[in-house]
N, C-alpha and C positions, 0 to 999 in steps of 0.2 A: 566566398568569405572563408578566411583561415579558421582553423579549429580554435586557436587561442583567442582570436577576436570574438568569435561566436560565444565561447565559454565565458569570456569576460563580460559580454553584454548580458548574457543570461544570468550570471552571478550578480551583476549590478541590478537587474530587474528583480531578482529575489530579495536583495537587501532593501530595495525601495518598497516592495510589497510587505516585508516584515516590519519596516518602520511605520508604514501606514496602518497595518493591523494593530501595532502596539499603541498607536495614537488614538484609534477610534474606539469609542465606548461611552457608557454613561458618564464616566469621569474622563473628560478629554485631556489628552497630553500633547503638548506641542513638540515638534521635533527637537527644539532646543532644550526643553525640559527632559526629554528622553535621553539625549546625549549627555546632559549634565548628570543625571542619575547614574547612567552607565559609566561615567567618568569618576564616580565616587562621591558626588554631592549628596549629602544626607539632610540638607536643610529643610526640604519639603517631605515630611514623614509620610503624608498621605500618598504622594506621588511614588515614593519609594516602595510602599506597601503594594499599591496597585500594580506597578510595573513588575516588581520581582516576584510577587506571590500569585498574581492573577494573569496579567497579560503575557509576559514573556514565556512562562511555562506552556501556555496554550498556543502561542505563536510557534514556539519551537516544536511542540508536539505535532502541529499541523504540517510543518515543513518536513519533519521526520516521516510522518505517515505518507504524505504525498510522494516523497522521494522513494520510499520503500516500495510502494505499490507500483509506481511508474517503472522503477528498475526491474521489479519482478515481472511486470507485464512485457517489457522489452526482451528480457531474457527468455521467457516462455515462448514468445512469438518467434524469436530467432531459432530456438532449440527445436520447436515443433514445426517450423517452416509454415506457419499458419498465421495470417494477420488478424484473425478473429479470436485468437486465444487470449485469455485473461488470467490473472493470478489464481482465481478459484477453480482452475481447470481440474486440479487434482482433489477437489473437495476440501482444501485447507481452510477456506473462509468459513464454510459450514461447520467443519470440525471445531475450529477455534470458537466459533459462536456458540456451539453446543456446550463446550466446556465452560465458557463464561456465564451463560444463562443458568447452568447447573450450579455454579458458584453463587449466583444471585439467589437461586431457590434455597440453597443451604444456609444463606445468611453469612457467608464468609466475608472477611475484610477485603478492601479493594485490591490490595497487593496479591492476596490469595486468589481472587477472581481472575486477575490478569495471568498469573502463573498457571492456573488451571486451563484457561483458554489457550495459552501458549502450548502447554503440554498436549492438549487434545488435538491442536492443529498439527503438531509434529507426529502424533500417533496416527492421525488420519492418513497423512502422506506415507508414513511407514507401512500402513496396511495396504495402501494402493500399490506401492512398489513391491511388497511381498506377494500380493496376488498376481501382479504382472509377471514376476519371475516364476511363480508356481504354474501359471497357465502356459507360459512359453509359446505365445502365439507367434505366427509368422510376421504379422504386422505389429511389432512390439509397441510402437508409439500409439497406434490405434487402440490396442488392448489397454494400455495405460490410461488413455483418455476415457474409455468406456468404464474402466474400473473406478476412475475418479468421479464420474457422473453417478455411478451406483452408490459409492460410499458417501458422496455428498448428499444424495437423496436420503440415505439412512440417517445421516446427521441432521438433516432438515426435519425428518420425522421425530427424532429425539428432541429437537427444539420445540416442536409442536406439543409433544407430550409434557415437557417442562412447563410450557405456558398453560396447559390444561390443569396441571397440579398446583400452579402458583396461586398465592393469595390474590384474589381479584382486586383488592383495595390497596395493597401495599406493594407486593412483589411484581404483579403483572404489568403495571404501568412502567416500572423501572426496566423490566425485561424488554418490553416493547420499544421503549425509547432507545435503549442501548442497541437493539438489533437494527435500528434505523441509522445508527452512527452519530456519535456526539463526542466532543472534546470539552464539554462543560465542566467536568469534574477533575480535569487533569491537574496534578500537582508535580512539584519538582521531584519527589521520590519516584513517581511514575516514569518520568523521563529517564532517571538513573537506572530503573529496572529494564526499560526497553532498549536503551542505547547500545549495550554490549551485543545483543542479538542482531541488531540492525547493522552494526559495524562488522561483525563476524560474517554476516551474509553478503554484505556489499564488497568487502575487500577482495575475495577471490574473483568476483565478477569483474571488478575494475582491473585487477592484475592480469587476468586471462582474457580480456575482452577481444583481443585480436584473434586468439584461437577459437573463442566461442563463435565469432563471426563466420568461421569456416564451416560451422554446422549448417548454415543456411545453404551451402553448396551441395549438401548431401553427404551421407556417411562415406561413400566410396571415394569421393574427392578429398574429404577430410583425412581419411586414412592414407591416401596417396601422398599427402603432405606431412605425414608423420604424426597425425593426431589420433589418439585413442578415442574414437567418437562415443562409444558406449560409456566409458568412465567419465569423460568430460560432460556428457549429457546428465549423468546421475549427479555430478557435482553441481551443475547449474540448477537442476531441480531442487536439490537439497538447500542451496543458498537462497534461491527465490522463495522457497517454502518457508524457510526460517524467517525471512524478512516479512513475508505476508502474515505469518502467525503472530509475530511481534506487533505488527501494525493493527491487526484485528483485536488483539488483547488490549491494546492501548486506546483505540478509538471506536471499537465496534465494527460492524459489517458495513463497509463503504464500497459500493460497486462502481464500475465504469472507469475509475482512474487508470487502472492497469490496461484498459483497452484503448481509451482515448489518447492519453498523453504520449505513448510511444509513436502513434501516428502523427501527432502534432510535431514531435521532435523529428520524425522521419521527413516531414516536409521541408525542414531546415537543413538536415544533414545528409539525407539520402539513406539507403538501406545498410550501409556499413556499420556493423555493431560497435566497432571501436570508437566511432564518432557519435553513434546514436545514444549509447548508454550515458555518458556524462550530460548530454543535452536533456535526455529524458529525466534524469535525476533532478536537474535544476528546474526544468519546466514543471515537473510534478510537484516539487516543493512549493514553488511560487503559486501554482494553480490552487493547491490545497489551502494555502494561507489565505488567498483571496476568497475562496468558497467558504471557509470557516468564518471569515470576517463578515461576509454577506449573511451567513446563517444566523449570526447573533445581532445583526444590525437592521435587516430589512423589515422586521415585524416586532411587535411587542413581545411575543413569545418566540423563543429560539426555534428555528426551523432545523429539523434533523438533517445532517449532512447527506445521508443517503437519498433524500428527496431531491436536493439540489443537483447532486451528481447524476441522478437518473434523468432529470429534466434536461440536463446538458448532454448526457451520454446517449440517450435514445436516438436523437437525430444523427449523431455521428455513426451509430451502429447501422442505421438505415443506409447512410452514405457508403459505409464499408461493404454492405451487402450488394449495393449497386455496382461497386467496383470488384466484386468477388470473382467475376469471370476472368479478370486479368491475371497473368502469371505473377508468382511471388517475386520474380526478379525485376519486375517493372517498377 
């Protein structure tokens, strides 16, 4: 299947998923009514309010988060030449989560909580990169991963400390629910705050996706083709981390998307990163929209997104482990 045809089909599937998500809810909206409101019809005030203030911001946020985590996962897996790598490999998810729960503990407004989570996520990866350069290990990638695990563990300890200090009646439930992932409180200003970071992170990955794909061949082969492997790898890590931090600040800690979706896309496109990345972005966006729709529809109480993604992701992870003995090139 040609790249354009595959991209068109995935884009159409994403649009269908977003339309279905906008229609489903306590106040049902037919596709015709949704199209009418989007076209400027204001005769049904209740439909306008529900669609523009509640449904569309949440659907757009789900698509943005899914696309960001999937793109970051695909970039990390190619850069580290490891199919089991996910966006939190450098501790960015734990760092952003620590910043956000700290904001909840301090009683900051929603925008400040997101900004603090975003800043802590970037600070975490900066610390990891700084330690990696300071240690100057012979296996730089391995040292970077181990530093990420260590810093992520420290951030996790910080989250546990915040939960211990939080008010058990008011703050602790909010912190616990946020850590499990949710888009329940997303508003249009939240999208406006997260969108620039997501675009800034995605643009270099899309523009340089052919060069990034050369990293999967190894540093020597990439240098032989005129690619500065070290500089390009740092750029990929920075962009993927920026997207992950923005997604965590918007929706909380949501695991497995960055691990599952790139492999789902790879089944359709093969291992070439220039074909893989656009497919992963579209599949991740659509998948997250469907998961979020299920989270608010399958039960009376909303199910945290992290629970659903873990239920879906654990079997995929076992399957990946079963295939782990195969070479990366297969």
